[in-house]
N, C-alpha and C positions, 0 to 999 in steps of 0.2 A: 242241612245243606253243607257242602264242603267248601272250604276256603281255598282259592288258588294260591299257589306259592310260586314266586318268581326267583329263579336261580341264575347265576351267571357262572358259566363254566367255559373252559377252553374247548374248541371244536373236537380235538383229539379225545378229551375226557368224555364228551357226550357220546362219541362213537364207541368208546370203551363201555359205557353204560348200556348202549344199545346192544352190543355184543352179549353182555351179561344177561340182559332181559330176554333176548332171543334164545339164548342157551337155556334159560329157566323155562321159557314157554315150551321149548322142545321136550324138556324133562317132564313137564306136566302132560304134554300130548302123548308121550311114550307111556306114562303112568296110566292115562285113560285107556290107551290101546291095550295095555296089559290087563287092566281090570275088565275090559270087554271080552278079550280073547284068551287070556291066560298065557299069552306068549309075548316075550320081550324080544323084538327083532334086532335090537342094537344093544350089545353088552356094555356100551359106554354109560348106560343109564341104569340107575336103580329105581325102584318103585318108591315114589314119594308118599308120605302119609296123608291120607284123606279118607273120607267115608265111603266114596263110591266113584264110579267112572264119570258120572254127571258132575260131581264136584271138581274132579280133575279137569274135565273139559271146560268148565266155567272159569277155572283159575287160568288155564292156558289161554282162553279167549281174552281174559282181562289183560294178561301180559301182552298179547298181540295188539290189543287196542291201545295200550300204553305206548308200545313201540310206534304204532301208526301215528298217534298224537304227537309224539316227539318228532317224528320224521316230517310231518306237516309243518310243525313250527320251524324246523330247520329250513325247509324249503321256502317258507315265507321270509326268512331272514337272509337267505343267500341268493335270492333272485333279484 
């Protein structure tokens, strides 16, 4: 079982983290796409190291879930 960790950050910094997490998720999504198709539609991205497309998709999904979790927590604190 994992242990929750509580951090205190400025709102600006949290949004910077979200930007970075979203960018990383997109990199993993592009890696999965490349591994599925052999084509990289956006030259801003390189192929990240992983075993296969399924691993890349799972990693991307984890990043997206993390972003969603943080956004839900932000919403609870700003409403």
